[in-house]
ZADREN-932539 format. One record per residue (C-alpha): chain; x, z, y. Coordinates in steps of 0.1 Angstrom, whole numbers, plus 5000, padded with zeros to 4 digits. Layout:
 unit    x    z    y
    A    X    Z    Y
...
# end
This chain:
 unit    x    z    y
    A 9483 7904 4479
    A 9464 7891 4507
    A 9471 7856 4512
    A 9470 7847 4549
    A 9479 7807 4549
    A 9477 7783 4520
    A 9491 7747 4520
    A 9474 7728 4488
    A 9487 7695 4476
    A 9500 7686 4511
    A 9516 7652 4516
    A 9532 7632 4545
    A 9551 7603 4545
    A 9568 7579 4573
    A 9572 7545 4561
    A 9569 7553 4525
    A 9597 7584 4530
    A 9577 7617 4522
    A 9589 7645 4543
    A 9562 7668 4525
    A 9555 7659 4488
    A 9527 7681 4469
    A 9535 7713 4491
    A 9520 7740 4474
    A 9526 7773 4495
    A 9509 7806 4496
    A 9520 7828 4524
    A 9508 7867 4520
    A 9500 7891 4548
    A 9526 7908 4563
    A 9556 7889 4546
    A 9589 7878 4560
    A 9594 7844 4545
    A 9622 7819 4550
    A 9623 7781 4540
    A 9657 7766 4536
    A 9671 7735 4523
    A 9695 7708 4536
    A 9690 7685 4569
    A 9660 7662 4568
    A 9647 7681 4536
    A 9612 7685 4551
    A 9610 7720 4566
    A 9605 7713 4601
    A 9577 7684 4590
    A 9559 7717 4570
    A 9558 7735 4605
    A 9545 7707 4623
    A 9518 7701 4597
    A 9505 7737 4597
    A 9507 7737 4637
    A 9491 7704 4640
    A 9515 7687 4656
    A 9514 7656 4628
    A 9483 7652 4608
    A 9486 7651 4569
    A 9481 7622 4547
    A 9464 7642 4519
    A 9461 7679 4512
    A 9445 7708 4529
    A 9457 7740 4549
    A 9438 7773 4546
    A 9444 7803 4573
    A 9424 7833 4562
    A 9404 7812 4540
    A 9390 7787 4565
    A 9400 7749 4561
    A 9424 7741 4593
    A 9436 7710 4580
    A 9445 7683 4610
    A 9431 7705 4639
    A 9448 7701 4670
    A 9479 7725 4681
    A 9458 7742 4708
    A 9432 7751 4683
    A 9461 7765 4659
    A 9476 7787 4683
    A 9444 7800 4698
    A 9433 7815 4662
    A 9467 7832 4656
    A 9493 7807 4643
    A 9521 7807 4670
    A 9552 7790 4669
    A 9589 7793 4687
    A 9609 7761 4686
    A 9644 7754 4676
    A 9650 7741 4710
    A 9635 7766 4733
    A 9605 7758 4750
    A 9608 7776 4784
    A 9602 7768 4820
    A 9640 7763 4833
    A 9631 7768 4869
    A 9608 7799 4867
    A 9616 7835 4863
    A 9620 7854 4829
    A 9589 7873 4842
    A 9569 7843 4854
    A 9577 7824 4819
    A 9558 7854 4799
    A 9533 7861 4826
    A 9522 7822 4826
    A 9522 7820 4788
    A 9499 7848 4786
    A 9474 7842 4811
    A 9448 7818 4789
    A 9450 7847 4762
    A 9446 7875 4787
    A 9411 7857 4800
    A 9397 7860 4767
    A 9400 7896 4759
    A 9422 7926 4771
    A 9429 7937 4735
    A 9457 7914 4716
    A 9489 7918 4693
    A 9472 7944 4675
    A 9443 7971 4677
    A 9468 7997 4689
    A 9475 7976 4722
    A 9454 7973 4751
    A 9461 7963 4784
    A 9445 7972 4818
    A 9458 7937 4834
    A 9478 7906 4823
    A 9513 7922 4842
    A 9509 7953 4820
    A 9509 7928 4792
    A 9540 7910 4803
    A 9558 7939 4810
    A 9552 7953 4775
    A 9563 7919 4759
    A 9598 7917 4781
    A 9606 7955 4772
    A 9600 7951 4737
    A 9627 7921 4735
    A 9650 7938 4756
    A 9642 7911 4789
    A 9629 7936 4812
    A 9660 7939 4830
    A 9667 7902 4833
    A 9632 7899 4846
    A 9638 7882 4878
    A 9666 7857 4866
    A 9655 7820 4863
    A 9650 7813 4828
    A 9680 7786 4829
    A 9703 7812 4842
    A 9700 7832 4809
    A 9727 7828 4780
    A 9716 7805 4751
    A 9705 7832 4728
    A 9681 7852 4758
    A 9666 7818 4762
    A 9653 7817 4726
    A 9644 7851 4726
    A 9624 7844 4758
    A 9606 7817 4738
    A 9597 7843 4713
    A 9587 7865 4739
    A 9563 7836 4752
    A 9549 7831 4716
    A 9542 7864 4713
    A 9519 7866 4745
    A 9495 7843 4722
    A 9488 7873 4698
    A 9500 7856 4665
    A 9489 7867 4633
    A 9515 7841 4621
    A 9545 7838 4640
    A 9567 7805 4631
    A 9603 7806 4641
    A 9621 7772 4640
    A 9657 7779 4632
    A 9661 7809 4656
    A 9700 7815 4655
    A 9706 7780 4657
    A 9739 7775 4683
    A 9743 7811 4689
    A 9778 7831 4692
    A 9781 7856 4663
    A 9772 7884 4687
    A 9740 7864 4696
    A 9728 7859 4659
    A 9732 7897 4652
    A 9711 7903 4682
    A 9683 7875 4671
    A 9684 7889 4633
    A 9677 7925 4648
    A 9649 7912 4672
    A 9631 7893 4644
    A 9629 7925 4621
    A 9617 7947 4646
    A 9590 7925 4657
    A 9580 7919 4626
    A 9573 7955 4615
    A 9565 7965 4650
    A 9536 7939 4658
    A 9525 7937 4621
    A 9533 7901 4618
    A 9535 7874 4591
    A 9569 7859 4599
    A 9576 7824 4583
    A 9611 7810 4594
    A 9635 7780 4587
    A 9673 7788 4590
    A 9705 7775 4578
    A 9726 7806 4581
    A 9722 7820 4542
    A 9736 7854 4552
    A 9705 7860 4577
    A 9684 7846 4550
    A 9696 7864 4521
    A 9696 7894 4542
    A 9661 7897 4557
    A 9641 7871 4536
    A 9616 7889 4512
    A 9609 7854 4497
    A 9627 7823 4501
    A 9617 7787 4495
    A 9639 7761 4490
    A 9630 7722 4501
    A 9649 7694 4490
    A 9635 7659 4498
    A 9602 7667 4509
    A 9594 7689 4476
    A 9596 7728 4473
    A 9622 7732 4441
    A 9624 7768 4441
    A 9610 7802 4453
    A 9619 7837 4449
    A 9639 7866 4462
    A 9675 7865 4476
    A 9691 7874 4442
    A 9669 7846 4424
    A 9676 7819 4446
    A 9712 7828 4450
    A 9714 7822 4412
    A 9689 7793 4406
    A 9709 7767 4391
    A 9689 7737 4405
    A 9693 7752 4439
    A 9729 7758 4436
    A 9734 7721 4424
    A 9710 7706 4455
    A 9717 7729 4483
    A 9739 7761 4482
    A 9768 7748 4461
    A 9789 7772 4436
    A 9802 7790 4463
    A 9774 7808 4471
# end
């Protein structure tokens, strides 16, 4: 299978403490991949390295075979690696509609063909309508973003990410702080978007029911290192993962 993203011997430390240690990771095109591990394991740091928010100490990052190591976040987003954050990165005083509209303007200036070959748009408003409808936010488009529920604010953050025509979508704890119903809704959204927009999706998550339910490949991080990878059954029964993170009850 085609490798779309590769991390080679990636290292990053702060004051001698490694948040990423010899990370070697290959993400195949079209995959739905989870990164799990205890708090402080370095999961978000990997996202920060991939998206240019922090610079590596050593190692390399390749996207579609091109070296993107230490490129700026704006460049990373422009080539198709787009991130939604653990805390929704929205404009709270603007309407839901304007949040998505504003996010998409810079992309629309470049091209009227984005997201995938089967979608093209006459104007940015048509594009915005499509995004909102696909995330079931169109009927809330006139609300201020701050008036949305916590779950819908995170879905709005994903909607804004989708305007940037992602080839890889990074989701940092997409269900954090959600009610059980909101979590179910978010899982449905992730699966639907992954399939509908032909995405490669990489997500960080602490809810093991969600991880084991939707992830095709799971990587486990502990103290900055990837200690295991595999499917749900392999991870669930891995002695090192049980000892380091999951515990005997999983």
